DOMI-554724 format. One line per 4 residues: number of its first residue (from 1); their letters; for each residue x, y, z of N, C-alpha, C, O. Coordinates in steps of 0.1 Angstrom, whole numbers, always signed. Layout:
REM residues N
NUM> a> X Y Z X Y Z X Y Z X Y Z | ...
This chain:
REM residues 229
1> mplt> -188 -224 -140 -187 -212 -134 -196 -202 -137 -196 -198 -149 | -205 -197 -129 -212 -186 -130 -206 -174 -137 -195 -170 -136 | -215 -167 -147 -210 -156 -154 -203 -146 -146 -192 -141 -149 | -211 -142 -134 -207 -132 -126 -192 -134 -119 -183 -125 -118
5> vlsl> -192 -146 -114 -178 -151 -109 -168 -152 -119 -157 -149 -115 | -170 -156 -130 -162 -157 -141 -156 -142 -145 -144 -140 -146 | -166 -134 -145 -161 -120 -150 -152 -114 -138 -143 -106 -141 | -155 -117 -125 -147 -113 -115 -133 -118 -115 -123 -111 -113
9> alaa> -133 -132 -118 -120 -138 -118 -111 -134 -131 -99 -133 -130 | -117 -131 -142 -110 -125 -153 -105 -110 -150 -94 -106 -154 | -113 -103 -142 -110 -90 -137 -97 -91 -128 -88 -83 -131 | -96 -101 -118 -86 -102 -110 -72 -106 -116 -61 -102 -112
13> aama> -76 -115 -129 -64 -118 -136 -59 -110 -144 -48 -110 -148 | -67 -100 -147 -64 -89 -159 -56 -79 -152 -47 -73 -159 | -57 -75 -138 -50 -67 -131 -36 -71 -129 -33 -80 -121 | -25 -64 -135 -12 -68 -130 -8 -65 -116 -14 -55 -111
17> plve> +1 -71 -110 +4 -69 -97 +10 -57 -95 +17 -53 -105 | +10 -50 -85 +16 -36 -84 +31 -37 -84 +37 -28 -90 | +37 -48 -79 +52 -50 -81 +53 -64 -87 +46 -73 -84 | +62 -64 -98 +65 -77 -104 +80 -77 -107 +84 -67 -113
21> ggqi> +89 -87 -104 +102 -87 -106 +109 -75 -103 +117 -70 -111 | +105 -69 -90 +114 -58 -86 +110 -45 -93 +118 -36 -91 | +99 -44 -101 +95 -31 -107 +80 -31 -106 +73 -41 -103 | +75 -18 -108 +61 -15 -110 +55 -24 -120 +60 -24 -131
25> gpgw> +44 -33 -118 +39 -40 -127 +35 -35 -140 +32 -23 -141 | +34 -43 -153 +29 -37 -164 +16 -33 -166 +7 -39 -161 | +14 -21 -172 +0 -17 -172 -3 -6 -165 -13 +1 -167 | +6 -5 -153 +2 +6 -145 +9 +20 -149 +21 +20 -153
29> hvat> +3 +31 -148 +8 +44 -153 +4 +54 -144 -6 +53 -136 | +13 +65 -144 +10 +76 -136 +1 +84 -142 +2 +87 -154 | -8 +89 -135 -19 +100 -141 -20 +113 -131 -21 +112 -119 | -22 +123 -138 -22 +137 -130 -36 +145 -132 -46 +140 -137
33> lpnq> -35 +156 -126 -48 +164 -128 -48 +169 -142 -38 +169 -148 | -62 +173 -149 -60 +180 -162 -50 +194 -159 -51 +201 -149 | -42 +195 -169 -36 +209 -167 -27 +210 -156 -24 +222 -153 | -23 +200 -149 -15 +200 -138 -1 +208 -139 +7 +204 -148
37> tkpv> +2 +218 -130 +14 +225 -129 +24 +222 -117 +36 +225 -117 | +17 +216 -107 +24 +213 -95 +33 +199 -98 +31 +192 -108 | +43 +196 -90 +50 +185 -91 +42 +172 -92 +30 +172 -88 | +48 +161 -98 +40 +147 -97 +47 +139 -88 +59 +138 -87
41> trfa> +38 +132 -80 +41 +123 -68 +49 +111 -76 +46 +106 -87 | +58 +107 -70 +68 +97 -74 +65 +84 -69 +62 +83 -57 | +65 +72 -77 +62 +58 -74 +73 +51 -77 +80 +54 -87 | +76 +41 -69 +87 +31 -73 +86 +19 -65 +83 +20 -53
45> aeri> +89 +8 -71 +91 -5 -65 +100 -4 -54 +111 +2 -56 | +98 -10 -43 +108 -11 -32 +103 -22 -22 +91 -25 -20 | +114 -28 -18 +112 -40 -6 +114 -33 +5 +123 -25 +7 | +105 -35 +15 +105 -30 +28 +100 -38 +38 +89 -43 +36
49> ddra> +108 -42 +49 +102 -51 +59 +100 -64 +52 +91 -72 +56 | +108 -67 +42 +108 -80 +35 +93 -82 +28 +88 -93 +27 | +88 -72 +24 +75 -71 +15 +78 -63 +3 +86 -54 +3 | +72 -67 -8 +73 -60 -19 +62 -50 -21 +51 -54 -21
53> avri> +65 -37 -22 +56 -27 -23 +58 -16 -33 +68 -17 -40 | +50 -6 -34 +53 +7 -41 +55 +19 -32 +46 +22 -24 | +65 +24 -33 +68 +36 -25 +60 +49 -31 +61 +52 -43 | +53 +55 -22 +46 +66 -26 +52 +79 -21 +51 +81 -9
57> dadh> +58 +86 -28 +69 +99 -25 +61 +111 -29 +60 +114 -41 | +55 +118 -21 +47 +128 -23 +53 +141 -18 +53 +143 -6 | +58 +150 -26 +67 +161 -21 +61 +173 -28 +64 +176 -40 | +52 +180 -19 +45 +193 -27 +38 +188 -40 +37 +196 -50
61> sygn> +33 +175 -40 +30 +170 -53 +16 +162 -53 +10 +157 -43 | +12 +161 -65 -1 +154 -67 +2 +140 -79 +10 +141 -88 | -4 +129 -76 -4 +120 -87 -9 +108 -82 -11 +106 -70 | -13 +99 -92 -19 +86 -91 -13 +75 -100 -11 +76 -112
65> lvfd> -10 +63 -93 -7 +52 -101 -20 +44 -105 -27 +39 -96 | -23 +43 -119 -36 +35 -122 -34 +24 -131 -24 +22 -139 | -44 +16 -129 -46 +5 -137 -60 +4 -145 -70 +1 -139 | -59 +7 -157 -72 +6 -163 -78 -8 -164 -72 -18 -167
69> lanv> -92 -8 -163 -98 -20 -166 -110 -18 -176 -115 -6 -177 | -116 -29 -183 -125 -27 -194 -139 -29 -186 -145 -39 -188 | -143 -20 -179 -157 -20 -173 -159 -34 -168 -168 -41 -174 | -153 -40 -159 -153 -52 -154 -164 -52 -140 -165 -42 -133
73> aapk> -171 -65 -138 -179 -62 -126 -170 -60 -114 -158 -64 -113 | -176 -53 -104 -171 -49 -93 -165 -60 -85 -172 -70 -86 | -155 -62 -78 -151 -73 -70 -158 -72 -58 -163 -62 -54 | -159 -85 -51 -165 -86 -39 -157 -80 -30 -162 -73 -22
77> mlrw> -143 -82 -28 -133 -78 -19 -123 -71 -25 -120 -74 -37 | -116 -61 -17 -104 -54 -21 -95 -55 -9 -98 -51 +2 | -84 -59 -13 -74 -62 -2 -61 -57 -4 -55 -60 -15 | -54 -51 +5 -41 -45 +4 -35 -44 +18 -41 -45 +29
81> swrl> -22 -40 +17 -14 -37 +29 -7 -24 +27 -3 -21 +16 | -7 -15 +39 +1 -2 +36 +8 +2 +49 +3 -4 +59 | +17 +11 +51 +24 +15 +59 +27 +29 +57 +30 +33 +46 | +28 +38 +68 +31 +51 +67 +46 +54 +71 +49 +48 +81
85> qtgn> +55 +60 +64 +68 +65 +67 +69 +78 +73 +75 +80 +84 | +64 +87 +65 +64 +100 +71 +52 +108 +67 +49 +111 +55 | +45 +111 +79 +31 +117 +78 +31 +130 +75 +42 +136 +72 | +17 +136 +76 +14 +150 +74 +5 +157 +83 -7 +154 +83
89> pgid> +11 +166 +92 +3 +170 +103 -7 +182 +99 -16 +187 +107 | -5 +186 +86 -15 +196 +81 -27 +190 +73 -35 +198 +67 | -30 +176 +74 -40 +171 +68 -55 +174 +73 -57 +172 +85 | -64 +179 +66 -78 +183 +70 -85 +180 +58 -85 +188 +48
93> lkrr> -92 +168 +59 -98 +164 +44 -111 +171 +43 -118 +170 +33 | -117 +179 +52 -129 +187 +50 -127 +200 +44 -137 +208 +41 | -115 +202 +42 -113 +218 +37 -102 +216 +25 -94 +207 +25 | -104 +225 +15 -93 +225 +5 -79 +225 +7 -70 +218 +2
97> ggdd> -76 +234 +17 -62 +238 +20 -55 +224 +27 -43 +222 +27 | -64 +216 +33 -58 +203 +37 -62 +191 +32 -63 +181 +39 | -65 +191 +19 -71 +180 +13 -58 +173 +6 -56 +174 -6 | -50 +166 +15 -39 +156 +11 -40 +144 +19 -46 +144 +29
101> tpak> -34 +133 +14 -33 +122 +20 -19 +115 +17 -15 +115 +6 | -12 +108 +27 +2 +102 +22 -1 +89 +12 +7 +85 +4 | -13 +83 +15 -18 +71 +7 -32 +70 +6 -40 +74 +15 | -36 +65 -6 -51 +62 -7 -50 +50 -18 -40 +48 -25
105> vcla> -61 +42 -17 -64 +31 -26 -78 +33 -30 -87 +34 -22 | -80 +33 -43 -93 +37 -49 -98 +29 -60 -90 +22 -67 | -112 +28 -61 -118 +22 -74 -126 +31 -81 -133 +39 -74 | -125 +32 -94 -134 +41 -103 -145 +33 -108 -143 +22 -113
109> fdvp> -157 +39 -107 -169 +31 -110 -176 +39 -122 -174 +51 -123 | -183 +34 -129 -191 +36 -144 -206 +39 -139 -215 +32 -143 | -207 +50 -130 -222 +52 -127 -226 +61 -139 -219 +70 -144 | -239 +56 -142 -243 +63 -156 -246 +78 -154 -252 +83 -145
113> ldav> -240 +85 -165 -237 +100 -164 -252 +108 -161 -252 +119 -155 | -263 +101 -164 -277 +107 -163 -280 +105 -146 -290 +111 -142 | -273 +98 -139 -274 +96 -124 -267 +107 -117 -270 +109 -105 | -259 +113 -123 -251 +124 -117 -259 +137 -117 -264 +142 -127
117> pfge> -259 +143 -104 -266 +155 -104 -261 +165 -115 -250 +167 -119 | -273 +172 -120 -269 +181 -131 -256 +189 -131 -247 +188 -140 | -255 +198 -121 -244 +206 -119 -231 +200 -119 -222 +206 -126 | -228 +188 -113 -219 +180 -112 -216 +174 -126 -205 +173 -130
121> rqll> -226 +169 -133 -224 +165 -147 -219 +174 -156 -210 +171 -163 | -223 +187 -156 -217 +198 -164 -202 +199 -160 -194 +200 -170 | -198 +200 -147 -185 +201 -144 -174 +189 -149 -163 +191 -155 | -181 +177 -147 -175 +166 -154 -172 +168 -167 -160 +167 -172
125> rmar> -183 +170 -175 -181 +172 -189 -169 +182 -194 -163 +180 -204 | -168 +192 -186 -158 +203 -188 -145 +196 -184 -136 +196 -192 | -145 +189 -172 -131 +184 -168 -125 +174 -179 -113 +174 -183 | -135 +166 -184 -133 +153 -194 -127 +163 -208 -118 +159 -216
129> snst> -132 +173 -210 -128 +179 -223 -113 +185 -221 -107 +188 -231 | -108 +185 -210 -96 +191 -207 -86 +182 -203 -74 +187 -202 | -88 +168 -201 -80 +159 -196 -78 +147 -209 -85 +143 -218 | -64 +142 -206 -62 +132 -216 -65 +118 -207 -61 +108 -213
133> eplp> -70 +117 -195 -73 +106 -188 -89 +105 -189 -96 +115 -190 | -93 +91 -188 -107 +88 -190 -114 +91 -175 -115 +83 -166 | -119 +104 -173 -123 +107 -160 -135 +97 -156 -144 +95 -164 | -135 +93 -144 -146 +85 -142 -160 +92 -135 -159 +103 -131
137> tatl> -170 +86 -135 -182 +93 -129 -181 +94 -114 -185 +104 -107 | -175 +84 -110 -175 +81 -94 -163 +72 -89 -161 +61 -93 | -156 +78 -80 -144 +72 -75 -146 +72 -60 -150 +82 -53 | -142 +60 -55 -142 +57 -41 -129 +54 -36 -123 +44 -40
141> cwvw> -126 +62 -26 -110 +61 -22 -111 +56 -6 -119 +62 +3 | -103 +46 -4 -99 +44 +12 -87 +50 +15 -76 +47 +10 | -88 +61 +25 -75 +69 +25 -70 +67 +40 -77 +64 +49 | -57 +70 +39 -50 +75 +52 -50 +89 +55 -42 +97 +50
145> ggpe> -60 +94 +66 -63 +106 +67 -54 +112 +79 -43 +108 +83 | -60 +122 +85 -52 +131 +95 -60 +131 +108 -59 +121 +115 | -66 +139 +112 -75 +141 +125 -88 +135 +125 -96 +134 +135 | -92 +130 +112 -108 +125 +110 -108 +112 +115 -99 +104 +114
149> akda> -120 +110 +123 -124 +98 +127 -122 +86 +119 -126 +87 +107 | -117 +74 +123 -117 +63 +116 -132 +59 +109 -142 +60 +116 | -132 +54 +98 -146 +51 +92 -154 +62 +88 -165 +61 +84 | -148 +73 +88 -155 +87 +84 -159 +85 +69 -152 +77 +63
153> lldn> -168 +91 +64 -173 +90 +50 -174 +107 +48 -181 +114 +54 | -165 +110 +38 -163 +124 +34 -164 +126 +18 -159 +117 +11 | -168 +137 +13 -168 +142 +0 -154 +146 +0 -148 +152 +9 | -148 +143 -12 -135 +153 -15 -139 +168 -17 -149 +171 -23
157> aftr> -131 +176 -10 -133 +189 -8 -133 +196 -22 -137 +208 -22 | -129 +191 -33 -129 +198 -44 -142 +193 -54 -147 +201 -62 | -145 +180 -53 -154 +174 -63 -162 +163 -54 -156 +157 -45 | -175 +161 -56 -182 +151 -50 -181 +138 -59 -187 +127 -56
161> rvry> -175 +140 -69 -174 +127 -78 -163 +116 -72 -162 +105 -77 | -155 +122 -62 -146 +115 -52 -150 +115 -39 -152 +126 -33 | -152 +104 -33 -157 +104 -20 -146 +94 -13 -140 +85 -19 | -144 +99 +1 -137 +92 +9 -140 +82 +21 -150 +85 +28
165> ivlr> -136 +72 +24 -137 +64 +37 -123 +64 +43 -113 +59 +38 | -124 +69 +54 -111 +72 +63 -107 +57 +70 -115 +52 +78 | -97 +51 +67 -93 +38 +74 -82 +40 +85 -82 +34 +96 | -73 +48 +81 -62 +50 +91 -61 +65 +94 -66 +74 +86
169> nagd> -56 +69 +104 -54 +84 +106 -44 +88 +115 -37 +78 +119 | -40 +99 +119 -29 +103 +126 -25 +95 +138 -14 +95 +142 | -34 +87 +143 -32 +81 +156 -27 +67 +154 -24 +60 +163 | -25 +62 +140 -19 +50 +138 -4 +51 +137 +2 +61 +131
173> aaat> +3 +40 +142 +19 +42 +142 +24 +42 +128 +19 +36 +119 | +35 +48 +128 +43 +49 +115 +52 +36 +114 +54 +29 +124 | +56 +34 +104 +65 +22 +101 +58 +10 +107 +64 +1 +114 | +47 +9 +104 +39 -3 +109 +31 -9 +97 +25 +0 +91
177> wfde> +30 -18 +92 +22 -24 +83 +7 -27 +88 +6 -32 +99 | -2 -25 +81 -17 -27 +83 -22 -34 +72 -20 -30 +61 | -30 -45 +75 -35 -52 +63 -52 -48 +62 -58 -48 +72 | -57 -44 +51 -69 -40 +50 -79 -49 +39 -75 -53 +28
181> srdv> -91 -50 +44 -99 -59 +34 -114 -52 +36 -120 -51 +47 | -119 -47 +23 -130 -43 +22 -141 -49 +14 -138 -55 +4 | -152 -47 +18 -165 -51 +10 -168 -42 +2 -174 -32 +6 | -166 -43 -9 -167 -34 -22 -183 -29 -22 -186 -17 -20
185> aadf> -190 -38 -23 -204 -35 -26 -209 -26 -13 -215 -15 -14 | -207 -30 -2 -212 -23 +10 -207 -9 +9 -214 +0 +10 | -192 -7 +7 -188 +5 +8 -194 +14 -4 -198 +25 -2 | -194 +9 -14 -198 +16 -26 -214 +22 -23 -217 +34 -26
189> kraf> -221 +14 -17 -236 +19 -15 -236 +27 -4 -246 +35 -4 | -227 +28 +5 -226 +37 +17 -223 +51 +10 -229 +61 +13 | -212 +50 +1 -208 +62 -3 -214 +68 -15 -214 +80 -16 | -220 +60 -24 -227 +64 -36 -242 +60 -38 -248 +62 -48
193> gdes> -246 +54 -27 -260 +48 -27 -271 +58 -31 -281 +54 -37 | -269 +73 -29 -276 +83 -32 -277 +84 -49 -286 +91 -53 | -270 +78 -55 -270 +79 -70 -271 +66 -77 -275 +65 -89 | -268 +57 -71 -269 +42 -78 -274 +31 -67 -267 +28 -57
197> atvp> -285 +26 -69 -289 +14 -61 -281 +3 -61 -279 -4 -51 | -273 +0 -75 -266 -12 -77 -252 -7 -78 -249 +5 -79 | -243 -18 -79 -228 -13 -79 -225 -16 -93 -226 -27 -98 | -220 -3 -101 -217 -5 -115 -205 -12 -117 -200 -18 -108
201> avta> -200 -11 -129 -188 -16 -133 -176 -8 -129 -177 +4 -128 | -164 -16 -127 -152 -8 -124 -145 -4 -136 -146 -11 -146 | -139 +6 -136 -132 +10 -149 -117 +13 -146 -110 +14 -156 | -111 +14 -132 -100 +14 -129 -96 +11 -115 -104 +13 -106
205> vlig> -84 +6 -112 -79 +7 -98 -67 +16 -97 -58 +17 -105 | -68 +23 -86 -53 +33 -85 -50 +33 -69 -57 +29 -60 | -38 +37 -69 -32 +42 -57 -28 +56 -57 -26 +61 -68 | -25 +62 -47 -18 +76 -49 -16 +83 -36 -21 +78 -26
209> gdad> -10 +93 -36 -7 +103 -25 -3 +115 -30 +3 +117 -40 | -7 +126 -20 -5 +139 -26 -1 +149 -13 -6 +146 -2 | +6 +157 -15 +9 +169 -7 +10 +182 -11 +17 +190 -5 | +3 +184 -23 +2 +198 -29 -5 +208 -21 +0 +220 -20
213> ntat> -15 +205 -15 -23 +213 -10 -18 +219 +3 -21 +231 +6 | -12 +211 +11 -4 +214 +24 +10 +219 +23 +15 +225 +32 | +17 +216 +10 +29 +219 +6 +38 +213 +17 +45 +220 +23 | +38 +198 +18 +45 +191 +26 +52 +178 +18 +51 +177 +6
217> htva> +58 +170 +26 +64 +159 +20 +62 +146 +28 +66 +145 +40 | +55 +137 +22 +52 +124 +30 +56 +112 +21 +58 +112 +9 | +58 +101 +28 +63 +88 +23 +52 +77 +27 +49 +76 +39 | +48 +69 +19 +41 +57 +24 +43 +47 +15 +47 +49 +3
221> hvgg> +39 +34 +18 +40 +22 +9 +27 +15 +9 +19 +16 +18 | +26 +8 -1 +12 +1 -5 +17 -11 -11 +25 -10 -21 | +13 -24 -8 +15 -37 -14 +5 -46 -13 -5 -44 -7 | +7 -57 -19 -4 -69 -19 -18 -65 -24 -28 -71 -20
225> lrle> -19 -55 -33 -32 -51 -37 -38 -62 -45 -32 -67 -55 | -50 -66 -42 -56 -75 -52 -72 -75 -52 -77 -71 -42 | -79 -78 -61 -93 -80 -64 -97 -94 -60 -90 -104 -64 | -107 -96 -55 -112 -110 -51 -128 -111 -54 -136 -103 -50
229> p> -130 -122 -61 -144 -124 -64 -153 -127 -52 -165 -129 -53
């Protein structure tokens, strides 16, 4: 087996499933913002519509469910399924006051620090000094947005170290499962190609949901998350 394919296969095997035995899989942990004072989004294993999933309950809160990886080669494909139970009419991902999403699936990438623009590099160093989490240099999130057009590419309203691709929006039906399949290299180059011509190693996989900026309450589910070589 070629080395690259082998490393991808090992990465897929190394990531525990989101749900295992009716519980959140081993190795997944909740991460918050540095010095976060707002409530933390709640994550729980749940079976819904005969599917095993993680319930993302964001009530005026922020939080991510993270699985750390040891700088493995980026997968070719990222697949998952998700559904929206309770949406958020206040979402506006282009401004800080509306920067919430009921569900997101993200990969963290190890872009070399010297490729990050100087000002953002300094802010990242400061954030790292105040965080107990290994903050990545680049995070790409596929999100469930609000009024934004599908396939829109947006910078996070607070930091360009996080960039969004909007897959679902307010026009998508609630209580309906949607299956997603993403070409990781193509999406990374679209989002971060200004900083890296190649796709760097992946340092973490995460799902999350937040409702702290809009002071609302949303519920969504994510299941079947997997990396594929």
